[in-house]
C-alpha positions as CSV (number, residue, x, y, z in Angstrom):
1,X,-0.2,-0.2,-0.1
2,X,1.0,3.2,-1.1
3,X,1.5,6.3,1.2
4,X,-1.1,8.0,-0.4
5,X,-3.4,4.9,0.0
6,X,-2.6,5.0,3.9
7,X,-2.8,8.8,3.9
8,X,-6.6,8.5,2.2
9,X,-7.2,5.3,4.5
10,X,-6.6,7.1,7.7
11,X,-8.6,10.3,7.2
12,X,-11.6,8.1,5.8
13,X,-11.0,6.1,9.4
14,X,-10.6,9.9,11.1
15,X,-13.9,10.4,9.2
16,X,-16.1,7.5,10.0
17,X,-14.7,8.4,13.5
18,X,-15.9,12.2,13.6
19,X,-19.4,10.6,12.0
20,X,-19.9,8.3,14.5
21,X,-19.1,10.7,17.3
22,X,-21.7,13.0,16.1
23,X,-24.0,10.5,15.7
24,X,-23.5,9.6,19.1
25,X,-24.1,12.8,20.2
26,X,-27.3,13.2,18.3
27,X,-28.9,10.4,19.7
28,X,-27.6,11.1,23.1
29,X,-29.5,14.4,22.5
30,X,-32.7,13.0,20.7
31,X,-33.0,10.5,23.6
32,X,-32.4,13.1,26.3
33,X,-35.1,15.3,25.2
34,X,-37.4,12.4,23.8
35,X,-36.8,11.3,27.8
36,X,-37.9,15.0,29.0
37,X,-40.7,15.0,27.0
38,X,-42.1,11.8,28.1
39,X,-41.2,12.9,31.9
40,X,-43.1,16.4,31.2
41,X,-45.8,14.3,29.8
42,X,-46.3,12.0,32.9
43,X,-45.8,14.7,35.2
44,X,-49.0,16.5,33.4
45,X,-51.1,14.2,33.8
46,X,-49.7,13.2,37.4
47,X,-50.6,16.6,38.2
48,X,-54.3,16.7,35.9
49,X,-54.9,13.6,38.1
50,X,-54.6,15.4,41.3
51,X,-56.5,18.5,40.0
52,X,-59.4,16.0,38.9
53,X,-59.1,14.0,42.3
54,X,-59.8,17.4,44.3
55,X,-62.0,18.6,42.3
56,X,-64.1,15.0,42.8
57,X,-63.6,15.8,46.7
58,X,-64.8,19.0,46.6
59,X,-67.8,17.9,44.5
60,X,-68.6,15.3,46.9
61,X,-68.5,17.6,49.7
62,X,-70.4,20.1,48.2
63,X,-73.0,17.0,47.6
64,X,-72.9,16.0,51.2
65,X,-72.9,19.5,52.7
66,X,-76.1,20.0,50.1
67,X,-77.7,17.1,51.2
68,X,-77.2,17.7,55.0
69,X,-78.8,21.3,54.3
70,X,-81.7,20.0,52.9
71,X,-82.0,17.6,55.3
72,X,-82.1,20.2,58.0
73,X,-84.5,22.9,55.7
74,X,-87.2,19.9,55.7
75,X,-87.1,19.2,59.4
76,X,-87.6,23.0,59.8
77,X,-90.5,23.2,57.4
78,X,-92.2,20.3,59.7
79,X,-92.1,22.8,62.0
80,X,-94.0,25.7,60.3
81,X,-97.4,24.2,61.7
82,X,-96.2,24.7,65.2
83,X,-95.2,28.3,64.7
84,X,-99.2,29.1,63.8
85,X,-100.1,27.7,66.9
86,X,-101.9,30.0,69.3
87,X,-99.8,28.2,72.6
88,X,-96.9,30.9,73.0
89,X,-95.3,28.0,74.7
90,X,-95.0,25.9,71.7
91,X,-94.3,28.6,69.8
92,X,-91.6,29.8,71.7
93,X,-89.9,26.3,71.4
94,X,-90.5,25.9,67.7
95,X,-88.5,28.8,67.5
96,X,-85.7,28.0,70.0
97,X,-85.2,24.5,67.7
98,X,-85.5,26.5,64.6
99,X,-82.3,28.4,65.7
100,X,-80.6,25.1,66.8
101,X,-81.1,23.5,63.6
102,X,-80.3,26.4,61.1
103,X,-77.1,28.5,61.0
104,X,-77.4,32.1,62.5
105,X,-77.5,33.6,59.2
106,X,-80.1,31.1,57.9
107,X,-82.3,31.7,61.4
108,X,-81.9,35.5,60.5
109,X,-82.8,35.2,57.1
110,X,-86.2,33.8,57.9
111,X,-86.9,35.4,60.9
112,X,-86.6,38.6,59.2
113,X,-89.0,37.1,56.0
114,X,-91.5,36.5,58.9
115,X,-91.6,40.1,60.0
116,X,-92.7,41.0,56.2
117,X,-95.5,38.3,56.0
118,X,-98.9,39.9,56.2
119,X,-100.1,37.0,58.5
120,X,-99.5,39.0,62.0
121,X,-98.6,35.6,63.6
122,X,-96.0,34.8,61.7
123,X,-95.0,38.6,61.9
124,X,-95.0,38.0,65.5
125,X,-92.9,34.8,65.3
126,X,-90.3,36.6,63.3
127,X,-90.1,39.8,65.4
128,X,-89.3,37.0,68.3
129,X,-87.1,35.0,66.4
130,X,-85.1,38.2,65.7
131,X,-84.8,38.8,69.3
132,X,-83.5,35.7,70.0
133,X,-80.7,36.1,67.6
134,X,-79.7,39.6,69.1
135,X,-79.9,38.3,72.7
136,X,-77.3,35.4,71.7
137,X,-74.9,37.5,69.6
138,X,-74.9,39.9,72.9
139,X,-74.7,37.0,75.3
140,X,-71.8,35.8,72.9
141,X,-70.0,39.3,72.9
142,X,-70.0,39.1,77.0
143,X,-69.0,34.9,76.7
144,X,-66.0,36.1,74.6
145,X,-64.8,38.8,76.7
146,X,-64.8,37.2,79.5
147,X,-63.4,34.1,78.3
148,X,-60.2,36.0,76.6
149,X,-60.5,38.0,80.5
150,X,-60.3,34.4,82.2
151,X,-57.2,33.5,79.6
152,X,-55.5,36.4,80.3
153,X,-55.5,35.5,84.1
154,X,-54.6,31.9,83.9
155,X,-51.3,33.5,82.0
156,X,-50.8,35.9,84.7
157,X,-51.5,32.4,87.0
158,X,-54.2,34.2,89.1
159,X,-56.6,31.1,89.0
160,X,-59.3,32.2,91.3
161,X,-59.6,35.7,89.0
162,X,-59.7,33.0,85.7
163,X,-62.2,31.0,87.5
164,X,-64.3,33.9,88.2
165,X,-64.3,35.1,84.6
166,X,-64.5,31.5,82.8
167,X,-67.8,31.4,85.6
168,X,-69.0,34.6,83.9
169,X,-68.9,33.7,80.5
170,X,-70.5,30.2,81.1
171,X,-73.3,32.1,82.8
172,X,-73.7,34.5,79.7
173,X,-73.4,31.7,77.1
174,X,-72.9,27.9,78.4
175,X,-72.1,26.7,75.2
176,X,-69.4,29.3,74.3
177,X,-66.1,27.5,73.2
178,X,-64.9,25.1,76.2
179,X,-65.8,28.0,78.9
180,X,-68.3,25.3,80.7
181,X,-65.4,22.4,80.5
182,X,-62.5,25.2,81.7
183,X,-65.0,26.4,84.6
184,X,-65.8,22.9,85.7
185,X,-62.1,21.8,85.7
186,X,-61.3,25.4,87.8
187,X,-63.8,24.6,89.9
188,X,-63.2,20.7,90.7
189,X,-59.5,22.1,91.1
190,X,-60.1,25.0,93.4
191,X,-57.5,23.9,96.2
192,X,-54.9,23.4,94.0
193,X,-54.5,26.8,93.2
194,X,-51.3,27.6,95.2
195,X,-49.5,24.2,94.0
196,X,-47.2,25.1,91.1
197,X,-47.1,21.5,89.8
198,X,-50.9,21.6,90.1
199,X,-51.3,24.8,88.3
200,X,-49.1,23.4,85.2
201,X,-50.8,20.0,85.7
202,X,-54.2,22.1,85.0
203,X,-53.1,24.3,82.4
204,X,-51.8,21.7,80.3
205,X,-55.3,20.1,80.5
206,X,-57.0,22.9,79.2
207,X,-54.5,23.5,76.4
208,X,-54.9,19.5,75.3
209,X,-58.4,19.3,75.9
210,X,-59.9,22.6,76.2
211,X,-58.8,25.1,73.7
212,X,-61.0,25.9,71.4
213,X,-61.5,29.4,70.6
214,X,-57.9,30.0,72.5
215,X,-55.9,32.4,70.8
216,X,-52.6,31.6,69.4
217,X,-50.4,33.7,70.8
218,X,-51.9,33.0,74.5
219,X,-51.8,29.3,73.6
220,X,-47.9,29.2,73.4
221,X,-47.6,31.4,76.3
222,X,-49.7,28.6,78.7
223,X,-48.0,25.9,77.1
224,X,-44.8,27.4,77.7
225,X,-45.6,27.9,81.5
226,X,-47.1,24.6,81.5
227,X,-43.8,23.1,80.5
228,X,-41.7,24.9,82.6
229,X,-39.2,23.8,85.4
230,X,-40.9,26.8,87.5
């Protein structure tokens, strides 16, 4: 083989090597791009599946809420005949049953609707219902103020004052948050208020079991007191 042939063969071999490298690079890029597309498509499908699942759960929850609301409305409708009764005690009982069954907003809309009725009996019922709601709002406001006052007294380790505040809240609105449960607990533990360990135990139980409505900042402060070594 001549020198020229050797040179030509070397060039061809080098060219083949270059072409092979280019093809390898192109295939690598293509495979990477294809994998990226597949992964992106899988991610989109996954996200879409999550969206559909969330939509399904929300619609299921909406249907259950609608069923619950329809059930309450159906029950209230059965009470209407008692509203037209001439027995004032039965009317009062029915008004309270309606108030317990419906939300505050639903009750208020219903009773305000009654006040616009041409029927004088329904007008009377509507006015009484509105009065009940207004009284509840006022009682809830007092209970809210006394509840917060009680929490602040607990933070200051003034347990006797806290008991008085929670009892005032309970008297105003017995079912407001956990004021009844806290009042009951403090009454039972009254003899232990001077004991530091007992105070921490009381605070821990209030935080763990009766903290409905307790502001987060106060809860954190009471937790630190109950966990402290002093």
